[in-house]
Every structure is written in C-alpha cells, then in structure tokens.
C-alpha positions, 0 to 999 in steps of 0.5 A, a space after each residue: 357193220 360191214 367191216 365187223 361182218 367181214 372180219 367175222 367171216 374171215 375168222 370163221 373161214 380161217 377157223 374152218 380151214 384149221 379145223 378141217 385139216 387132218 390131225 397128225 402126230 409128228 412132222 419131220 421137215 427140212 430133211 434129206 430123206 432116203 426112203 429106200 422104197 422100190 425106186 430108192 426115192 428121196 424126200 424132204 418131209 414126212 408125216 407120222 400118225 399112230 406110230 406109222 408113216 402117214 405121208 411122204 412129201 414136202 413140208 409145204 404140202 404136209 403143213 397145209 394138209 395136216 395139223 401136227 402135235 409136234 414138228 421137228 426141223 431136221 436142219 437138212 440132216 440125213 434121215 434113214 429108215 430105222 436100221 436093222 441088224 440082221 444077225 446079232 446077240 442082243 441078250 448076249 450083249 446085255 449079259 456082257 455088260 454084267 460081266 468082265 469085258 475083255 474086248 480089245 485086249 492086246 495080250 493075255 496079261 491084259 486079260 488077267 489084269 481086267 479079271 483081277 480088277 473086276 473081281 476086286 470090285 465085284 467079288 463074285 462067286 463065279 467069274 465070267 467074261 467075254 471078248 478075248 481074241 488071241 489073234 490080236 496078241 503078239 503070241 497068237 496061241 490059245 492061252 492056258 489056265 495056269 495063271 488063273 489057277 494061281 490067282 483064283 484057286 477056289 473061284 471058278 473062272 470062265 472067259 469066252 473068246 470073242 466069237 463065242 466058240 472057245 472058252 478058257 476056264 481055270 481048274 476050279 471051273 473044271 472041277 465044278 463041271 466034273 471035266 477031266 481028261 477022260 470026259 467024252 464029248 462030240 463036236 469041238 474039243 477039250 484041249 490037252 497037252 502032255 496029258 493035262 487039261 490046258 483049260 481051253 474048250 472049243 464049241 460043244 464042251 463049253 456047254 458042260 461049263 455053262 450047265 454047271 453055273 448057277 442060274 441067272 436071276 430074272 433081275 439080271 436078265 432084265 437089266 441086261 435087256 434094258 442095257 442092250 436096248 440103250 446101246 442099240 438105240 444110241 446107234 440107230 438100231 430099231 430092230 435087232 435079230 437075236 440069233 439064238 435065245 431060249 423061251 425064258 428070255 423070249 417071254 421076258 422080252 414080251 413082258 418088257 414090251 407089254 410094260 413099255 420098258 422095252 421099245 426096240 423091235 426084236 426078231 427072235 431066232 429060237 435056240 435049237 434045243 428039244 425043249 424050245 422046238 417042242 414048244 414053238 413048233 407045236 405052238 406056231 409063230 408068235 408075233 406082236 408089233 415089237 416081237 417076232 418069233 418065227 425062226 429056229 437058229 441051228 449051229 452048223 459048225 464053229 468059227 474060223 478064228 478058233 479053227 472050229 469051222 468045218 472045212 472040206 480040206 484041211 486047214 492050211 495052217 494046221 495039217 490034218 485039222 478040218 474043224 468040226 460040225 457041232 451036231 451029227 449030219 443026221 440030227 441036222 437033217 432031221 431037224 431041218 425036215 421037222 422045221 420044214 413041216 412047220 411055219 418056222 424059218 430055219 437059220 443055220 450058222 455056217 462058216 466053213 465050206 463043208 458046213 455051208 455045203 451041208 446046209 445048202 444041200 439040205 435046204 435045197 432038198 427040202 424047199 420046193 420051187 416057188 415056196 416062200 420060206 426064206 431060210 437063211 444061212 447065217 455068216 455064209 463065210 467060206 463057200 466052195 465055188 460050186 456051191 454059190 448057185 444054191 443061194 436065192 431069195 428063198 435061201 438067203 445069205 445073212 452076212 456080217 461085213 466087219 467079219 471080213 475086216 476083222 479076219 483079213 489079217 489071218 484068214 488066208 493063213 487058215 484057208 490058203 490062196 485059192 480057198 480064200 477067193 470064196 470067202 467073205 464074197 458078199 458081192 458074189 452072194 448078192 449077185 446070186 441071191 438078189 439080196 443080202 441081209 447085213 448084221 454085225 454079230 455083236 458082241 462078237 463085233 462092235 455094235 456100231 452099224 456104221 462100221 458095217 456100212 464102211 466095211 461092206 463098201 470100203 473093205 478096209 479097217 479104220 486105219 485104211 488097211 489094206 491099201 485098195 481094200 481086202 478082196 475089193 471086188 467083193 465090196 457092195 455099193 452104198 445103195 446095196 449096203 443101205 438096203 442090206 441094213 434096212 429093206 433086205 434085212 426086213 425081207 429076210 424077217 418076213 417084215 418088208 411090208 411093215 418096216 425097212 423103208 419110209 413109206 406110208 403105212 409102215 412103222 415110223 421107225 427112223 434115224 437122223 444122222 449127223 452126216 449123209 453116209 451115202 455121200 460123204 467120204 467113205 472113211 468118215 462113215 465110221 465116225 457117224 453120230 446118231 442125232 435122234 432115233 425113233 421107234 413107232 414115231 416115238 423119240 427113243 434116243 437123242 444125242 
C-alpha cells in the first residue's frame, strides 16, 4: 500500500511540475546565436511565444521553464536576427519576374536574343524588360534602337538599364508615346545623334514612355509581390524597405498581409507624387505589424553609370557634362519643407556630390537640433570632403555595398583620382553618423544579402578583384556590417524596438545559415545558404 501511495505521489508531482511550466510555441536550441543586442552577446537557445522572442538563454534552462509545442535542434548552425534590406525595390523585383530579364548580358546582341526568345514564348503586345548594363559590354556605349526597329516594327519595346535611370525604346514605343526630336523635357535626356532619336532616354523622359503603356492588372501585381516574397525569404530577408511605391501597390500589400498571403515585413517609402503626398501627408503614417508607411522617397538625381548623377564639376570622362537634378531645386526644397511639417521621414536618392550637397544642406536647415526625424540620404554615393559633417543619427546614410564593387571598374574614369576618394566611403560615413543602413538596391544589384556582407567587409568582387580590395580603408568590420543589415537598418525605419536583434519582446524574425559569416573565411561568405527563415516565429522558408 505504501508503494502504491508513493508511486501515486510521484506521478502527481511529475504531472504538477509538467503542468506548472509556462507554455511556449517554439524552442531553438543547440544554436550559435548572434543576438546583436547592445552588448553584441551570443547565446545557445531561445524561446518564442505568440510571434515574439520570449526568452534567450540555454536549452537546459528553457526546457525546464517552458513547455514547447515545437522544438528545433539548430545542430550548431549560426542563427541571426532576420536580415533587413534597407533599400530595395520589392515590387520592382516582382514585376521583373514578369518581364524580360536582361541582367548579366555581356553584349547588346545577347540583349536582343533574350528579347526575341521572350517574345516567341509570350507574344506580348508591349515588350518590357530590365537589367542591361553597357559597362559590362566590350563596346561600352549606349545601344541604339535600329535593330529593335527591324525586328519589332509594330510592337513597342522598352527595356530599362539595370539602375533604372536609362531606357532603350524602339520607334514603335516612341510613336505610341508621341516622342519626337521636338519633345520638351526637364531633368534627364532624350538622346539624339545627327538630328535623329537614338532610342535612349535618361531619367525623367522615361516617364513619358511609362505613361503610354497600358495599366497592369491587379493579378499581375499580386503575382509580382508573391514572387518577390519567395525570392527574398529564400535569402533570409524578413524586412525589405521598398524605395518608392504608389498608394495602389501599398494598399494591395496591406490586403495581401491581411489575407495571410504576404508574410514578409515591408517598410514602404511612398513615391513622391502629388497624389501620394496629398493622401499620405494628410492621413499620417500607417502601421501594422507587417507594413510600415511613414516615409517619402524623392529622387534627387540620376545614376553614375548612365552619367545622370549630378556632379559639382564636370565628368572626368565627358567634358562639359555635369549630370542633372531630376527636379528643380525649388521643388525639392518645398517638398522637404512640407514633409518636415508632417510626421513622415524623408528619404532622398542622391548619387552625385552636387545632389548630396543639396540634400544635406536642405535637411540640415529643416531639422532642429535634438529632433528625432531620422531623414535618410539614399546611396550617399559621392560626397565632397567638406560635406561629410552633415551626417548624424538624424541624417542617416543609407548605402548599398555592392554598388562599390559593381562600379569600381569604371567609377574613377567618371570621377577622377581626387573625387573618387569621397565616393563609396562607407567607413567615413559610419564614423560621422554613428550608423549606416545597408541594402542592395535590388533588382539593380542581386538580392543576395551575403554579397552585401562580402562587399562591405572585403571590397572585392567574387573573383577576388582587385587585390587588396577597392578603397579598402573604407571597408566595414563584420560586426558593423551585421548591425547595418539588422539593428541599424531597423533604427533607420524607427523599428529598433521591435526588430533587428534577438531580444525578449521583439518579433521572432530570424534566420539559420549553413555557416557562421562572422567567422568563416570572408571569400566563402557569398556562397552562404539559408537553411530556414522565420517571420513572427513561423517558418516561412526551408532549404
């Protein structure tokens, strides 16, 4: 009888201990966790409940304290906070999946071949595509429309350069948009040679072509967003800053969030149009757990690759050419002043040193000392030595390290020996501002965030060129780079209290990788594979 009573007591005791443990949803243990908290601590395990990190500790402690619905052995692999791309074109990436992909083409002949192949399969009424870059070709001049005119005399063709700041169109597209040698424009170029249109449009005139196209249907936009999500989650991206989208797309994103189809988090930079500003500045920021609409994207100038970046002095490889601002100075200043009176952040594209000076000087004049506005300079690519002092935690540099390793082959030709010293100067920007927000600018560059990490730290391409690294003194450390892709990017979005690190109370966004990018040989980082991606504690990708 005593034995029976003893066994019964033990059973009750064990049941009592089991039931007294707090319930949690998920345990990740046996992991090499980089928390990216203030102390940059590491850990071995963490618990997740209701979509948030519950506690970080050891597997033994957490197993004793909590009863888990799911337990995952990380098998010693590296775990990081969900990666944030602080400047990209999420919707644009998705739309590119619906068009001719011209990235990586090594000649205009290859561009034409891809267009022909695409049209044979799809038979579209208007051919569009993106991704060509004449700087990657043996002949590094802009192409002309003649071949496209011959092949597609009745079908409009409009193919955009990889940076989105130049476009080649055929005569059918020009005719549809009513563009002639007499068409007036401001900001950019409609290129002519010998009094004839070449088919090249740079910056603002591209809008004339776009406006002449038929509106894209909702089904295509929806597929584009879901395609972009699949790509991004596969690279461990859990938040993407979409740098310039319209109200219609933002509202579609919100709808797809609500239906559960779109799980990735998006920080929306509203495109600077009158319609968008009138709506959002009056309405105020809009925020859910997965969508944050609280910034305005303004384009200051064009790109260096297409010589559209606005420089203080002429291009070293084109005398008399300075690039161009895309809007009058008065319009930029008026817009900035209007935004400063709202709750919205302003994020301005600025490549050339002239554009950066205008942006920085204007920001500085409008932002009061001690005011927490966190306005961003997107790209901060070429900075005059006297202008670095403007940067701070309130005027944040948002940069894309792979731009440096993509442009390094020809950037000095554009800028000259002295001016290049203030270009792609990420370490100098960090030292001045205290933070840098890192992104890719995809689909201008590849989505792969591990190329971002590699370029920031090593300043080489994947063929280990140049020896010693491009302007290696401007490289970031691995810790600085990881922060730029997580907690600093979150700070630049006013989201540092809810994401960017693995800490109790924050969203359970994290990624498990096949290698420790903080320790492995740096030239192996580009080959990193994502094993699992989690958003809100839910596994959304598994390799």
